[in-house]
N, C-alpha and C positions, 0 to 999 in steps of 0.2 A: 843203524849201528849193530854190528854183530858182537855178541859177548863171547869171549874165549876164556876157557879155564886153563890156567897155567900153573906150573909147580916150581916157582923160583926158589923155594926153600925146602927142596926135597930132602936135604941133609937133616932136617928136623924131624922127619917122619919116624914114628915109633912103632908102626905096623899095627895100629889099633883097628884098622879096617872100617872105621865109621864112614869114611868117604865112599867105600864100596857098598856098604849097606844102604846109605842114602841114595846113591846112584841107582841101585837095583830097585829100591822102593819107588823112586821117581819113574823109572822105566816100566816096571811090571806090577807095582803095588804089592810086591812080596819080596822077602829077603832071599835072593838067589844070586850067588856070586857069579854064576855063569852068564847072567843077563846084565850084570853091572858094566857100565861103560868106563868105569875106573877100576884098574887092577893094581894091587900092591903085592910085590914079591920081594923076598929076602935074597939078596945077592950073596951067595956063600963065599965068594972070593973076598969081598970087602966087608961083609957082615953089616951092610947097610940096606935099607929098603929102597926099592925102585918103584916109582909110580908111573903107570902108563894110562893114557886117556884115548878112547876111541872117539875122535872128533866127529865122525860121521853119525854117531848115535847120541851125542850129548844133548841133554835137556836140562833146563833150570840150573845152570852152573853156579849161580849164587848160593843155592841151598847146599851144594856140596862143599863149596869154599867155607861157608859159615859153620859147618858142623865139625871141621877139623880143629882138635884141641891145641895143636901146635902151630896153627896158622901157616901151613905149608903152601896153600893155594892162594892164587890171586886172580882177579877177573880183569881182563884187558878188553877194551872196546876197539873194534876195527871197523872201518868203512867196508861195505859190501864189495866194493871194487878193488880192495887190496889183495 
């Protein structure tokens, strides 16, 4: 089973960037937003945060989901053949 990080509650995001920090630490052992596989940006038109995930670079999605204070993330499991 493959674990997929999803953002079903993106509307709860407050832009704290903890998910970005955790993802960069997992990937490179340092805080570097450019190396993070999770990006959070403020949409100026709606004044809401948008979360994007680089699924090709994702590692340890459970840790990213767990650090979010607003519980925006969810882990879904999929079969490798899906």
